N, C-alpha and C positions, 0 to 999 in steps of 0.2 A: 966718697960719692954718696950722696943722700938717697935713701930709698923712698919710694912713693909713700909708704906707710909712716915716714918720719916727717912729711911735709905738713906745715900748718894748714888749717882749713882755708880754702880759697886761693891757694898758691898754684901757679901754672907750672907743670912738671917739666920745665926745660932742662935738659941735661941730667934728668933724674933717671936713676937706674931702675929698670924693671927686670923682672925675672924671679927667681934664678932660672937659667937655661943650662942645659948640659951640652957641652961641645968638646969632642975629643976626650971624653972621660972626665972632663973638668967642669965644675959648676962655675958659670960666669954670669955676670950681669950686663945687660945692654941698655944703652940709652935709647929714647924714642927716636933721636936723630939717626942713630945707627940702624935701627929697625927699618926706618923709612927709606934710607939709602939702599939697604939690601933688597927691600921689596921692589924698588924702582929698577934695580938691575935685572931682577927676574922677569918683571912684566915687559921690559924693553926687549927681551928675547923673543916675545910673541911675534910670529910672522904671518899667521893666517888662521882663520876659523872656517871650517867647511860648512856650507849651507846648500841644501838641496831644494830646488824650486820646481814647480810644475812646468810642463812644456809650454813654450811661448814666452817664458820669462828668462832673464839672465841676472847674474850677481856680479857686482864689481866691489872689491874690498880694498882697504888700505889701512895701515897702522902708523900712528904718529903719536909720539909721546906716551907710549904704552896704551894708547886707545885705538881699537879697531873700528873703522867706519865701513859699513856694508850698505850698498844701494841695490835694491831689486828693481829691475827695469823690464817693462813689457817690450818684447821683440816685435818690431813692425814687420809687415809682409806676411802675416799668417793667412791661411786660406779663408775665404769668405764663408759666412753662415755657420760658424762653429762657436761653441761656447764651452767654458771650462766647467767640467762636472765630473762626478764619479760615474761609474758604469750605470747604464739605464736599468740593469737588473743585477742585483747582488752587490757585495762590497768590492772595493777596488781602489786603485790610485786615481788621482785627478788626471784628466786628459782633456784635450780639445776634441769635441765630437759634435755631430749633428744632433738636433733635438729629436727625441723619440716620442711615440704616442704615450708611453708610460710616464713621461715627464709631465704631461698635462692632463692625465686621465681624471684628475680631481677637479679640473676647472668647471665651473657651472655652465650649463647650457644657456644659450640665448633664447629668450622668449620672443619669437617673431611677431607676436601680437602686441607686446608692450615694450620690448627691448630694442625695437628698430623704428626709427622715424624717417620720414622722407620717402623718396622713390628710389629703389635699387636699379641701377642701369643694367643693360644687357651684358656689358663687359664684366659685371660682378655677379652674374647669375640671375638677374632680374629681368624685367621687361621694359623698364623706363616708363611704364604707364600706370594709370590709376583705375582702369576699368578693364573688364574682360575683353570687350570689343577692341579697345585701343591696344591691349596687350597682344591680341591676335594679329592686328595690323602691323605691330612693331616686329613680330617674329616672322611674318610671311615675307616672301620676296616683294619688291615694290609692285603695287597694283596699278600704277599709272599706265593707262593705255591697254589694260588687260581685260577689259569688260567682256564677259562671255567666255573667257578661256578657262581651262581646267588646270589644276595644279598637278604636275607630273614630276617624276624623278628619273634620273639616269643611273641610279644606283649609288650615287655619292652626294648629290645635291638636288634640291627641289627648284623647280622653275615653272613658269606658266606655259602650258602647252598651246599649240596653235589653234585648237578647236575643242569644243565641248562634245560630250556624247549626246548625239541627237537621235530622235526617234521619228520614223516616217511610216506611213501605212498607205494602203491602196489596194487596187484590184487590177489584175491583168487576165488576158484570155489564154487558157492552157488547153492543150489537145492531148488526149490519150489514144494510143493506137489500138483500136478495136477494129473488127471487120469494117464497120462503118465508124470512122474516127469520131470521137465524142469531144467536142470543144465547149468550154463554158468558163464562167468567171471563177478565178481562184484569188483568194484574199492573201495579203501578206502584211506583216509588221516587221520592220527592221529597226533594231536598237543597237547602235554602234555597229559591231560586226556580227551580230546575231540576227538570224532571219527565221521567222516562223511563217510557213505556208499553211493555209487551212481553207477548207471549203465549208462555208456556213450553211448553205442550203442546196447547192447543186451537187448531184451525184454523178461521179465519173465511173460508170460501170456499164457493162453490156456483155452479150454472149460473144465469145471469140474462139477461133480455132488455133490461136497462137499459144505458145508455151512461155512467152515473155510478155511484159507490160512496160510501156515507156510513157513518159509525160514530157512534152516539149512546150516551148514558148516562154520560158523563164526570161525576164528582161535582163539586159546586161548589168544593170545596177544591182541585181540580186544574185548574180553568178559568182561563185567562189573563184579565187585565184588558183587553188589546188582542188583536186577532186575530194569529195566529202561522202561519208557514209552516215546514214541515220536510220534508226528503226521507226517503223510505223505499222499501222493495222491495214490489212488488205482483205479483199474478197477473192476466194478461189473456189471455183465450181459451186458457187452459191453459198458457200460457208463464210460468214463474216468473221472478222477479228482474228484472222490468221496472222502469226508473227511474220513480219517481212522487213526487208531492209532496202533502202533506196541508195543507189550509187549515182551521185550528182556530178556530172562533168559538163562544164559549159552550161548550156541552156537546156540540157536533157537529164531527166531522172530515169534510170533503169531500175525497175523493181525486181526483187528476188524474194523467194520464200525460204523460211528456215526449215531445214530437215536435219534429223539426227542420223549421222552416218557413223555406225558403230557407237562409240560413246562421245563423239565429237559433234557439237552443233555447227552445222555448215549451212551456208547460204548459196543456193543455186537458183536457176530460173524457176523450176519446180511447179509452174502452173500446169493445170490439166489442159489437154489439147482442146477441150471444149468446155462449155459451161459458163456460168456468169462469173465475171472477174472485174476488178476495179476497186473503187473505194467510195463509201457512202458519205453523205453530209456529216460533218464533224471530224473528218480526217485531218491530221496535222503532221507536219514534217518540219523538224527544227535542225538547223545546221549553222555553221560559222563560215563567214566570208574571210578566208585566209589562204 
């Protein structure tokens, strides 16, 4: 058997001995054909190679002729809106997860002045309009047929109310109970449910032997649904600007004076049995119709 070292230059080493190899304590030489056959028997004994893949993938392998073929396949039916990534904070294995704020923290902000073109619709957070007036119209409930109505809310949604807040004013004849009843013009202003009674020039006062003072003649349109209390200035025994309160029920105001009983401010009739009482020009009485 010829050794490789004995071959002439350019000769193919078919059947040529290579080695030496030690086998069973003996030194032997093997031909390339023998080595190739031995290697083939060892490789053909391969049955599998282990591969680990991330969630959502699978591996299919086969061995043929000493060659292993492995196919990695994406598994269909994975949950929606997930992507394959390492943990959003810290190191870790790949997994399917939702996107986190830290994944996109380095994305540049959009300049709304130069980075956006066209008109952004309401559904995307815009108004669908190109002017402030048109934007307001787009966001309000439909204004068709709502002329003169006010925007109101029921606590969850806005709509157009049936009427606006209106203001009216005028004069009516009021009467104060004095020994000789005093009647005269009393002015009023009503804005929505708020009423202001005032006397601009006429003085409702006189000498009386009564310990109370009442005013009658308030029109039905100015009468409250429920009784009302309101503070005002009164004259008692000729002393002006005494603190008083009016109790309004129906079309009558019953006036009382403030007195300190112990440490408590109390309102009772409190007028002297005689002397000048009433209210001067400039008197006001404000209450709510409710």
